[in-house]
C-alpha positions in Angstrom: 50.8 -49.0 -30.9 51.8 -51.5 -28.3 55.6 -52.1 -28.2 58.6 -49.9 -28.1 59.6 -51.3 -31.5 56.4 -50.1 -33.1 56.5 -46.7 -31.4 60.0 -45.9 -32.5 59.2 -46.8 -36.1 56.2 -44.5 -35.8 58.3 -41.7 -34.4 60.8 -42.0 -37.2 58.0 -41.9 -39.8 56.5 -38.9 -38.0 59.9 -37.1 -38.1 60.4 -37.9 -41.8 56.9 -36.6 -42.8 56.7 -33.6 -40.6 60.3 -32.5 -40.2 62.4 -34.3 -42.9 64.7 -36.0 -40.4 65.0 -39.4 -38.8 65.8 -38.0 -35.3 63.2 -38.9 -32.7 63.4 -36.4 -29.8 59.7 -37.1 -29.2 60.5 -40.6 -28.2 62.8 -39.3 -25.5 60.3 -36.7 -24.3 57.7 -39.4 -24.0 60.1 -41.8 -22.2 59.6 -44.4 -24.9 63.0 -44.3 -26.6 64.7 -47.4 -27.9 67.9 -46.6 -29.8 71.0 -44.5 -29.2 72.3 -40.9 -29.9 74.1 -40.3 -33.1 77.5 -38.5 -33.4 75.7 -35.2 -33.0 73.8 -36.2 -29.9 70.5 -36.6 -31.8 68.4 -39.6 -30.6 67.9 -42.2 -33.4 65.7 -45.2 -33.3 67.4 -48.6 -33.2 66.3 -49.5 -36.7 67.4 -48.2 -40.1 64.9 -46.0 -41.9 63.6 -48.4 -44.6 60.3 -49.2 -42.9 59.7 -45.7 -41.8 60.2 -44.5 -45.5 57.8 -47.2 -46.7 55.2 -46.3 -44.0 55.3 -42.5 -44.7 52.5 -42.4 -47.3 50.1 -44.1 -44.8 51.2 -41.7 -42.0 50.5 -38.8 -44.3 47.0 -40.1 -45.2 46.3 -40.5 -41.5 47.7 -37.0 -40.6 46.1 -35.0 -43.5 43.0 -37.0 -44.5 41.7 -39.4 -41.8 42.4 -37.2 -38.9 40.3 -34.4 -40.6 37.3 -36.6 -41.3 33.9 -35.6 -39.7 33.5 -37.4 -36.4 37.2 -37.4 -35.5 37.9 -35.2 -32.4 41.1 -33.2 -32.6 42.5 -34.9 -29.5 42.3 -38.2 -31.3 44.7 -37.3 -34.1 47.6 -39.3 -32.7 45.4 -42.4 -32.3 44.1 -42.1 -35.9 47.5 -41.5 -37.3 48.9 -44.6 -35.6 45.9 -46.6 -37.0 46.7 -45.3 -40.5 50.4 -46.2 -40.1 49.5 -49.7 -39.1 47.4 -50.0 -42.3 50.8 -50.0 -44.2 51.5 -53.5 -42.8 48.0 -54.6 -43.8 49.0 -53.6 -47.3 52.4 -55.3 -47.1 50.8 -58.5 -45.8 48.3 -58.3 -48.7 51.2 -57.8 -51.2 52.9 -60.9 -49.7 49.9 -63.0 -50.2 49.5 -61.6 -53.8 53.0 -62.4 -54.8 52.8 -65.8 -53.2 49.7 -66.6 -55.3 51.3 -65.3 -58.5 54.5 -67.3 -57.8 52.5 -70.5 -57.3 50.5 -70.0 -60.5 53.7 -69.0 -62.3 55.3 -72.3 -61.7 52.3 -74.2 -63.0 50.3 -74.8 -59.9 46.5 -75.4 -60.7 44.4 -72.4 -59.8 42.3 -74.1 -57.1 45.4 -75.5 -55.4 47.1 -72.1 -55.6 44.1 -70.4 -54.1 43.8 -72.9 -51.2 47.5 -72.6 -50.5 47.3 -68.8 -50.6 44.3 -68.8 -48.2 46.3 -71.0 -45.8 49.2 -68.6 -45.9 47.1 -65.5 -45.6 44.8 -66.6 -42.8 46.5 -69.4 -41.0 50.1 -68.1 -40.5 51.5 -65.2 -38.5 51.5 -63.0 -41.7 47.8 -62.5 -40.8 48.4 -61.5 -37.2 51.4 -59.3 -38.1 49.3 -57.4 -40.6 47.8 -55.6 -37.6 51.0 -54.4 -36.0 53.8 -52.1 -37.0 56.7 -54.6 -37.0 59.0 -55.0 -40.0 58.1 -58.6 -40.8 55.3 -58.0 -43.3 57.4 -55.6 -45.4 60.3 -58.0 -45.4 58.0 -60.8 -46.4 56.5 -58.8 -49.3 60.0 -58.1 -50.6 61.1 -61.7 -50.3 58.0 -63.0 -52.2 58.1 -60.2 -54.7 61.7 -60.9 -55.6 61.0 -64.6 -55.8 58.2 -64.0 -58.2 60.3 -61.7 -60.3 63.1 -64.2 -60.5 61.3 -67.6 -60.7 57.9 -67.0 -62.2 57.5 -63.7 -64.0 58.8 -64.9 -67.3 57.2 -68.3 -67.3 55.6 -70.0 -70.3 52.2 -68.4 -70.9 50.7 -71.9 -70.9 51.4 -72.2 -67.2 54.4 -74.5 -67.4 57.5 -73.9 -65.4 60.1 -71.5 -66.5 63.0 -73.4 -68.1 64.8 -70.4 -69.4 67.6 -68.6 -67.6 67.3 -65.5 -65.5 68.7 -62.5 -67.4 71.3 -60.4 -65.8 69.0 -57.4 -66.1 66.2 -59.1 -64.1 68.7 -60.4 -61.7 70.1 -56.9 -61.1 66.6 -55.5 -60.5 65.8 -58.2 -58.0 69.2 -57.7 -56.3 68.7 -54.0 -56.0 65.3 -54.5 -54.4 66.6 -57.2 -52.0 69.6 -55.1 -51.1 67.3 -52.2 -50.1 65.6 -54.7 -47.8 68.6 -54.4 -45.5 67.4 -50.9 -44.8 64.3 -52.4 -43.4 66.0 -55.0 -41.3 69.8 -55.5 -41.5 69.5 -59.3 -41.0 67.9 -59.5 -44.4 71.4 -59.6 -45.7 71.1 -63.4 -45.1 68.5 -63.6 -47.8 70.9 -62.0 -50.3 73.3 -64.9 -50.0 70.5 -67.5 -50.3 68.8 -65.9 -53.3 72.2 -65.6 -55.0 72.7 -69.4 -54.6 69.2 -70.0 -56.0 69.8 -67.7 -59.0 73.1 -69.5 -59.8 71.3 -72.8 -59.5 68.4 -71.7 -61.7 70.7 -70.6 -64.6 73.1 -73.5 -64.2 70.2 -75.9 -64.8 68.3 -73.8 -67.3 71.2 -73.5 -69.8 71.1 -77.2 -70.5 67.3 -77.7 -70.6 65.8 -78.6 -74.0 63.4 -76.0 -75.2 61.5 -77.7 -78.0 58.6 -78.9 -75.9 58.3 -77.7 -72.3 55.4 -80.1 -71.7 57.7 -83.1 -72.2 60.5 -81.9 -69.9 58.5 -80.9 -66.8 60.7 -82.0 -63.9 63.8 -82.1 -66.2 66.9 -81.8 -64.1 70.1 -82.1 -66.1 73.3 -83.0 -64.2 76.4 -80.9 -64.7 79.7 -80.7 -63.0 80.0 -78.1 -60.3 82.3 -76.1 -62.4 79.9 -76.0 -65.4 77.0 -75.3 -63.1 78.8 -72.3 -61.5 80.1 -70.9 -64.8 76.6 -70.9 -66.4 74.9 -69.4 -63.4 77.6 -66.9 -62.5 76.7 -63.9 -64.8 73.2 -63.5 -63.4 74.3 -64.3 -59.8 77.1 -61.6 -60.2 74.6 -59.1 -61.4 72.3 -59.9 -58.5 75.0 -59.6 -55.9 76.5 -56.4 -57.4 73.1 -54.7 -57.4 72.2 -55.9 -53.9 75.5 -54.4 -52.7 74.0 -50.9 -53.5 71.5 -51.3 -50.7 74.0 -52.8 -48.3 76.4 -49.9 -49.1 73.7 -47.4 -48.3 73.0 -49.1 -45.0 76.7 -49.0 -44.0 77.1 -45.4 -45.1 74.0 -44.5 -43.0 75.6 -46.2 -40.0 79.0 -44.5 -40.6 77.4 -41.0 -40.9 75.2 -41.4 -37.9 77.2 -43.5 -35.5 80.8 -43.2 -36.6 81.2 -46.8 -38.0 79.7 -48.8 -40.8 79.0 -51.6 -38.4 77.6 -49.5 -35.6 73.8 -49.9 -35.7 71.3 -47.9 -33.7 70.8 -50.6 -31.1 71.5 -49.6 -27.5 74.2 -51.6 -25.6 71.6 -52.8 -23.1 67.9 -52.8 -22.6 65.6 -54.0 -19.8 67.4 -55.0 -16.6 70.7 -54.0 -18.2 70.5 -57.1 -20.4 72.5 -57.3 -23.6 70.1 -58.1 -26.4 72.1 -58.0 -29.5 74.7 -60.7 -29.0 74.7 -64.4 -29.9 74.9 -66.1 -26.5 71.8 -68.3 -26.6 72.7 -72.0 -26.7 71.8 -73.3 -30.2 69.7 -76.2 -28.9 67.8 -73.8 -26.6 66.9 -71.5 -29.5 66.0 -74.5 -31.7 63.7 -75.9 -29.1 62.1 -72.5 -28.7 61.3 -72.1 -32.4 60.3 -75.6 -33.0 58.7 -77.1 -29.9 58.0 -74.4 -27.2 54.3 -73.7 -26.7 54.8 -69.9 -27.0 56.9 -69.7 -30.1 56.8 -73.0 -32.1 56.4 -72.5 -35.9 54.2 -75.6 -35.9 51.7 -74.0 -33.5 51.7 -70.5 -34.9 52.0 -71.6 -38.6 50.3 -75.0 -38.9 50.3 -75.0 -42.7 54.1 -75.5 -42.8 53.4 -79.2 -41.7 51.7 -79.8 -45.0 54.1 -77.7 -46.9 57.0 -79.9 -45.9 55.2 -82.9 -47.6 55.1 -80.9 -50.8 58.8 -80.2 -51.2 59.6 -83.3 -53.2 57.1 -82.3 -55.8 58.4 -78.7 -55.7 62.0 -80.0 -56.1 61.0 -81.9 -59.2 59.2 -78.8 -60.7 61.9 -76.2 -59.9 65.0 -77.1 -57.9 66.2 -73.6 -57.5 62.9 -72.3 -56.0 62.8 -75.4 -53.8 66.3 -74.7 -52.6 65.4 -71.1 -51.8 62.2 -72.1 -50.0 64.1 -74.6 -47.8 67.5 -72.9 -47.4 66.3 -69.4 -46.3 64.1 -70.6 -43.5 66.9 -73.0 -42.3 69.5 -70.2 -42.4 67.2 -67.8 -40.5 66.4 -70.6 -38.0 70.0 -71.3 -37.2 70.9 -67.6 -37.1 68.2 -66.4 -34.8 68.4 -69.5 -32.6 71.7 -68.2 -31.4 70.5 -64.6 -31.0 70.2 -63.3 -27.4 66.6 -62.1 -27.8 65.6 -64.9 -30.1 62.0 -64.7 -29.0 61.7 -61.3 -30.7 60.8 -59.2 -27.6 57.2 -58.6 -26.8 55.4 -60.2 -29.8 53.3 -63.2 -30.9 54.9 -66.4 -32.1 58.2 -66.8 -33.9 58.5 -63.2 -35.0 61.9 -63.2 -36.6 61.1 -66.3 -38.8 57.8 -64.9 -40.3 59.3 -63.6 -43.6 61.1 -66.9 -44.3 58.1 -69.0 -43.3 56.2 -67.4 -46.2 58.7 -69.0 -48.6 58.6 -72.3 -46.7 54.8 -72.4 -47.4 55.5 -72.6 -51.2 55.5 -76.4 -50.6 51.7 -76.1 -50.1 51.1 -75.6 -53.8 52.6 -78.9 -55.0 51.2 -80.7 -52.0 47.6 -79.7 -53.0 48.2 -79.9 -56.7 47.9 -83.7 -56.9 44.3 -83.4 -55.7 44.4 -86.3 -53.2 41.6 -86.4 -50.6 44.1 -86.9 -47.8 46.0 -83.7 -48.7 42.8 -81.7 -49.0 41.5 -83.0 -45.6 44.8 -82.2 -44.0 44.7 -78.7 -45.5 41.3 -78.0 -44.1 42.3 -79.1 -40.6 45.5 -77.1 -40.7 43.7 -74.0 -42.1 41.1 -74.2 -39.3 43.8 -74.6 -36.6 45.9 -71.8 -38.0 42.9 -69.4 -38.2 42.1 -70.2 -34.6 45.6 -69.4 -33.5 45.7 -66.1 -35.4 42.3 -65.1 -34.2 43.3 -65.7 -30.6 46.5 -63.7 -31.2 44.5 -60.8 -32.6 41.6 -60.9 -30.1 43.3 -59.2 -27.2 46.4 -57.1 -26.8 49.5 -59.4 -26.5 51.1 -56.7 -24.4 48.3 -56.9 -21.8 49.1 -60.6 -21.6 52.9 -60.4 -21.7 53.8 -57.3 -19.8 53.1 -58.5 -16.2 56.5 -59.5 -14.7 57.1 -63.2 -14.4 54.6 -64.2 -17.1 56.5 -63.7 -20.4 59.9 -62.8 -19.0 61.3 -63.9 -15.6 62.8 -61.5 -13.1 66.1 -61.4 -15.2 64.2 -60.5 -18.4 64.8 -64.0 -19.8 62.0 -65.6 -21.9 60.0 -68.2 -20.0 59.6 -71.4 -22.0 56.4 -72.2 -20.3 54.6 -69.2 -21.8 51.8 -69.9 -24.2 48.7 -68.4 -25.8 46.7 -69.6 -22.7 47.0 -66.1 -21.2 45.4 -64.5 -24.2 42.6 -67.1 -24.2 42.0 -66.3 -20.6 41.8 -62.6 -21.3 39.4 -63.2 -24.2 37.0 -65.1 -22.0 37.4 -62.6 -19.2 36.3 -59.7 -21.4 33.6 -61.7 -23.1 32.0 -62.4 -19.8 32.3 -58.9 -18.4 29.7 -56.2 -18.6 32.2 -53.5 -18.0 33.9 -51.9 -21.1 37.6 -52.3 -21.0 39.9 -49.3 -21.0 41.6 -48.1 -24.2 44.4 -50.6 -25.1 42.8 -53.4 -23.2 40.1 -55.9 -24.0 39.2 -56.8 -27.6 42.0 -55.2 -29.7 40.7 -54.5 -33.2 40.7 -51.1 -34.9 37.0 -50.4 -34.9 36.9 -51.2 -31.1 39.8 -49.0 -29.9 38.9 -46.2 -32.3 35.4 -46.2 -30.9 36.8 -46.2 -27.4 38.9 -43.2 -28.3 35.9 -41.2 -29.3 35.8 -41.6 -33.1 32.2 -41.3 -34.4 30.6 -44.6 -35.1 29.2 -43.3 -38.4 32.8 -42.5 -39.5 33.9 -46.0 -38.5 31.0 -47.5 -40.4 32.1 -45.7 -43.6 35.6 -47.0 -43.3 34.3 -50.5 -42.6 32.0 -50.3 -45.6 34.9 -49.3 -47.9 36.9 -52.3 -46.7 33.9 -54.6 -47.1 33.3 -53.3 -50.7 36.9 -54.0 -51.6 36.6 -57.5 -50.1 33.5 -58.2 -52.0 34.9 -57.0 -55.3 38.0 -59.2 -54.7 35.8 -62.3 -53.9 33.8 -61.8 -57.1 36.9 -61.5 -59.2 38.3 -64.7 -57.7 35.0 -66.5 -58.3 35.0 -65.5 -62.0 38.6 -66.7 -62.3 37.8 -70.0 -60.9 34.7 -70.3 -63.0 36.7 -69.5 -66.1 39.3 -72.1 -65.2 36.5 -74.8 -64.8 35.1 -74.1 -68.3 35.9 -76.8 -70.9 38.8 -75.6 -73.0 37.8 -75.1 -76.7 41.4 -75.2 -77.9 44.2 -77.5 -77.3 47.9 -76.8 -77.4 50.0 -79.3 -79.2 53.7 -79.7 -78.8 55.6 -80.5 -81.9 
């Protein structure tokens, strides 16, 4: 755990598992509370309980299994439980990558292109870095990509062609319910509900008029209708989607009303460091846009280089599935404009454009079509961007970003305002500092990976070796499975499918 955001999520999870409540008196006792008292005076973390509920199984494994393994001293229980809780985000990041791959394959992307695009997302964007910390972004990203797969790829033609049929109201309702619950993870996920609803209406508005006799002959088919016809044909599924998503939003508002006296009273404190108001929208729009797009410490192009190639693939994605292309462009754009105005647009202490990470996953859908044409230029560009992105993520993960950012005047100025001159140079400096030092760094400093800080905390190296071996075995099995899939794809097809 590094930041107050992570700690308060951990405290809420701890209270849920051990005491059946979301109150966090331990945060107050440890002087690490970020939130506000409820109507009964109980301290509540600033965030709704969605992520804490999702994290609870991993906390329980840490508390009741990992902390009781041989070689784990009793005084290290808290450290081991925090480590186990962070494994939830490793799982959510893996789910994000999985759904992303299935979505690309489901819209007809060739296997090799889909695998390369997935590798670029998983290793060269902040979804990799955020898999190691207990922020809410990996869970939100997993929900977004899972819902997109359910709506736009799950019922595709088994021959790998794009889905030209409409989304049924039942599937739309299931997807809406899941996405509505995402507001309990992060309330601003409500933006995604509106964008997904537009994409669902667009999908059904086009699909109703698509000829079905031979999908191979109509790839890229995009019938034109009047706006009224388009809306009428897409409305039933869109209505089911919105009605179901309203359930999750209603639960969030009821949660706020019960705890804080108003549906629109969230758990955020009025002010934070230096009596600064964090939860308003007073950032000049061009300042926020500059930060997200061009600043050295938060630019999406620096921290997620694959989006550069993805942008070149959107014309092909538009021809293949206009509704999915609309979603992949509109949601990142909506989040960009929303958070560019947010007071704490930089995301607090964190790495890269934190608030944009879930939407950037969808933006990367353009990678599939960009790589599908097999051009040498696209492949070369993909390799370069993959290497650049991996380097950025590895630097981000190499040392604690809090060690780099917490000194006053480096990340924030004296008034707790983000400094636009900040960059990863500080973490690079720390990395070389510790590589060249013979003295072991204190716990929480230096190289910041789990097998390092658990060893510093006193966990037996034999126990750590067993955990590492289990992870390596899972990785090896996965690689073998992927290799077999690629080999099967490369075999000459003994049968042909004719369209009549």
